[in-house]
N, C-alpha and C positions, 0 to 999 in steps of 0.2 A: 450491386454485386449480384452476379448470376449464381444460382444455387450450386452449380458445378464448378465455380471458379476455384483455382488453387489459392488457398489462404494459409499463410504461415503465421502461427501464433507463437512468438518467441516468449518463453516463460510459461508454457502451457500447463505446467504442474504447480505453479504458484497460486497464491490467493486470487489474484485478478485474472491471470492467464487461464486458470482452470475454469473460472466462471465464464469468461469469454468463450472458451471452447464449448462448454455445455450450452450456452445461449445460442451459439451458431448451429450446433447440432439440433437443438430444439426447433430452430427456425428452418431446418431443412437443408442446410449447407452440407454437401457430401464429400468435399475434397479438402479436408483439413490436414495441415502438415505441422507436426510438432517434434521436437528433439529434446531429450533430457540433457542436463549438463554433462553427464558421462558420454552421451552420444555426440554432443557438439558444444565445445567450449567457445562461447561467444567472444572471449578475449583473444582467441586465436584467429588472426586475420586471414591466414591461408585457409584454415578449415571453414570459416564462414564463406569465403569466396567459392570454395569447392562445393559447399552446400547449395548456394544460390545457382551455381553453374548447373548442378544436377537437377534441382527441383523447379527452378524457374517460377517462383510464386508470383501471382498477379496482385495479391493484396497482402499486407503485412500489419500485424498488431504487435508493436514492440512493448510487451509487458514485462520483459525480463529486466531485472535490476538487482543490484546488491543493496539490500535494505536492512533496517534494524531500528530499535528504539533509541531512546536518549542515551542509555548507558553505552550501547555499541557505537553510536555516532560520536560520543565523546572520546572513546578509547581508540578507535580505529579510523582516524580521520583520513589517513592516506589511502586506505582500502576503499573508502566510500567515494572519493573523487576519482582515483585511478581506475577502479573497476567499472564504474558507471560511464566514465568518458570513453573507455575502451569498447564497451558493449555498444554504445550509441554510435561511435565512429564506424565500427564494423558493419552493423546492421543497416544503418541509414546509407552509408556509402555504397554497400552492395545493392541495396534497393535501387539507388539511382543508376548504378552501372548496369543493372539488369532490367531497367524500365518497368519497375513495379508501378501499377496503375494508381494505387492509393496506399498510403501508409498512415497508421495512427501511432503516435508517440505518447506514452503515458508518463507524466511527470508527477508532481506533488505540489500541494499548496504551501510547502515550506519555502518555495521560491520567493515568497513575498517578504518585504522588510519586517524586521522584528516589531517595529512600532507602526505598522501600516494602519491606515484608517479602516475602521470596521463598519460593516462587513467589507471584505477585501474584493475590490473590483479588479479586473484584468489590467487596468491602467496603472495599478499600484506597483507593477513590476519595475525594479531597478530605480526606485525613487528614494531609497534610504538603505542603511546597513541591514544585513541579514542577522537572524538569531545565531549567536556564536556556536552553540552546541551542535547544530547540524549544517553549518556553513559549507563544508566541503561537498556534502550530498546536494545541497540546494544549488550550488554553483554548477555542478555537473548537470542537473536537470534544466537549469537556465540555458546552458550550452546546448542541450538537446533540442529544446523548443526553438532556440535561435537558429540551429542548424536546419530544422524543418522549414522555418520561415524564410531563411536565406536561400535554400534550394528552390523553394517555390518562386521567390522573386527573381532569381537569376536564371533558373532553368525551366520554369513553368511546370514544376512537379505539383502533385496534389497531396501534400503531407499535412495532417491535422495533429495538433498537439493539445492534449487534454490534461488538466491539472486536478486530480481527484483530491478530496479532503481525506481525513483519516478513514481507512477502510477496515472492515472486519467481516468475518463470515466463515463458511466451511473451508477447510484446508488452510486455516490461518496458522501462523507460527506461534507456538506456545512456549518456546525456549525461554528459560528464565534469564538468560544472559542477553539475548538478542531480539526478543519480541517487542512489538509495539504495546502501548499502554493498556488497551482494552483486553486483548488476550492474556497478557501478563497478569492483569488483575483477576481475570477469571480463574486462571490456574492457581494463583496464590491463595485466593479465597476458598477455592475448592479444597486445596490441600490443608489449609487451616481448619476447615470444617471437618475434614476426615480426622485430623488430630484431635480436635475438640470432642468428637464423638467416639474416639478411641478405635477408629476403624483402620487398623494396621493393614488389612488386606487391600483396602481401597488405595491407601498410600502406595503400597507396593505395585499395584496394578498401574497406577499413574506413572510411576518411575520406570516401570518395565516398558511401557509404551513410549515414553519420552525421557530417556536417561539424562542426568545432569552431571557434567564433568566426571564421567566414569562411574557414577553411582546409579544403580538401577534397582529393579524390584527384588533382586537376589541379594543385595547388600544387607548388612546387619543394621538394626535400628541404631546402633552406636555410630554408624557411619551416616545414616539417613538423617537423623534428627539434627546434628550439628550443621549438616549441609543446608537443610531447609531453614535453620535459624539464620544462616548467613544471608538468606534472601528475605528475611523478615517474617518467616512463617513459623509459628509455634502453636502449641495447644491453647495458649492463653490469648493470642492476638495475631493479627497480620499487620505488618508495617509496610506502608507504601511510600514511594519517593515523593518529595516535595511537600507543599503545604496543603494540597487538595483544592486550592483556589482557582487554578487556571481553568478557563472555559475551552471546551473542545467540541468540534462537530464530527459526527460519525455517519458513514454511509455504508449500508449493507452491500457486500461485494457483488452479489448477484445483480443488484440494481445498477451498480457501476458498470458491469458488463453489458447490461441492457442499454444503458446510455451510450456506451461505446459503439455497439453494433448499430444502434439507431443512427448515430452520426455518420458512421461509415456508409450506411445504406442511403441516407437522405441528404447529407450535407457535404459540400466541397469547401476547399480553402477560399474560393471566391465568395462564399456566403459569410465568411467570418471576419472580413476586413472592410474597413470603410473605403469607399471608392472616391476617386477624384481628390487624392491627397498626395503631397510630395513624400511624406514619411509614412510607411506602412509598418506598424509594429503592434504588439499586444493582440495578435490574432488567435491566441490560444483560448481555451474554454475552461472555466471552472466547472467541476462536477461535484455537487454536494447537495445538502438538504436545505441550507440556510437556517438551520436550527442548531442550538448549542446547549451543552450541559457541563456543569463543573465536574472536575475529577472526583471531588468528595461525593457529590450526588450520584455520580456514575457508580462509585464503589458501593453505595447503599443499594442501588438498583440491582447490581450483580449479587450482593449478599442476599437480597430478597429472592432473586431467581434461584439461588443455590439453596436457600434455607439456612444460611449461616447465622448463628446467634452470638458469635464471639465479638471481640473488640476489633475495630479498625482504627489504626493510628497512622499519622503522617510524620515522616522524618524531614523536617524543614532544613536540615543541613544538606540535603540532596537538592539538585537543581529542579526547578519547575519547568524550564524551557519558556517558550513564549506564553505570556499570560492569557492572551486571547487570539484566536485564529479562526474567524468565521468567514466563509466565502459568500460573496454576492453571486447568486446564481440566476440573476435576471437574464443574462445573455443565453444561458442554457434553456431557460423557460421559453424565451422568445424563439428559440430554434425548434421547440416542440416537445421537450422531454421534461418530466417532473417525477420525483421519487414518490414512493407509496409506503414504504416500511419505516416506521418510527423507531426510536432508540429502544423503547421498552420492549416492543415486539422483537426487535433484532437481538437484544441481549438474551431474552428467553429462548429464542431459536438457537443461538450459539452455545449457551449453557447446555441445552438438550443435546446438541450435536457433539459437544466435547465429552459428555458423559456416556454417550452411546458405546 
């Protein structure tokens, strides 16, 4: 990519999109294009076409998606498949119609079967049933990577699909209803720590910055305390979903962005697929660390970073999700990229960022 190329980052205000935007800027790219959801609804096919007509981007990072944690995925199944399919259809379709030189589609490792062999290689795709709790989202992401693969095979486009593991970092979503496991745990343990220390001001500051179902820092403690208790947060303990036994892999979002930009700069679709074969599939790339930690041990790591001295319990009546989900990143390493930030350093960084 030339430094003055027109690059559209869809989802440039989100966790991954903002990290990609910053990485591109740091590397000297000068013509970045971004639109907020208010400025451009990616579910509006006419608006997306008009945007591409006007801007004519040469490169596209499709980091926009409708995302959430296990609670949101369980409750809003139709939203997760409908919205993600719509976003992908519109952005990839207009990229093809406007001759975008290269596109990167960001999926998720939830595309792999619930009982996939560990660590999960790209070849595990579509070999067995998916995890039920996030099946609609996973199907949408599988459709996106297959759309990229199919456009490449039929039309000779250069679209790359990457499947990141669980991501965390600056600009993460800490909403108690819809966030992923790590930021949700950070916020819950932070608030439990504030209650344990009797720091009402810190609780109000947190809720003022990120209100929960209409309750904010100006609400009375008679409203705040029952609300937090609904999410397992009290002065005595913090209760987390599941058994604490599932193993998860986590990647710092800024490193995910670095991997994405590296691949867009140095690798093409032709580098990702086997040659001289009748069936070309599984050309996507896992992006992760190849390292895992249990949810229970992660909670202890977060408590240590926060300085929380209270109890952490687990509610086994709530779902665990997939018990183990570790990516095989040998393909990524062979392409020339490897992570540097481990989970302990990353948690300390994010706790510091959250408390700023």
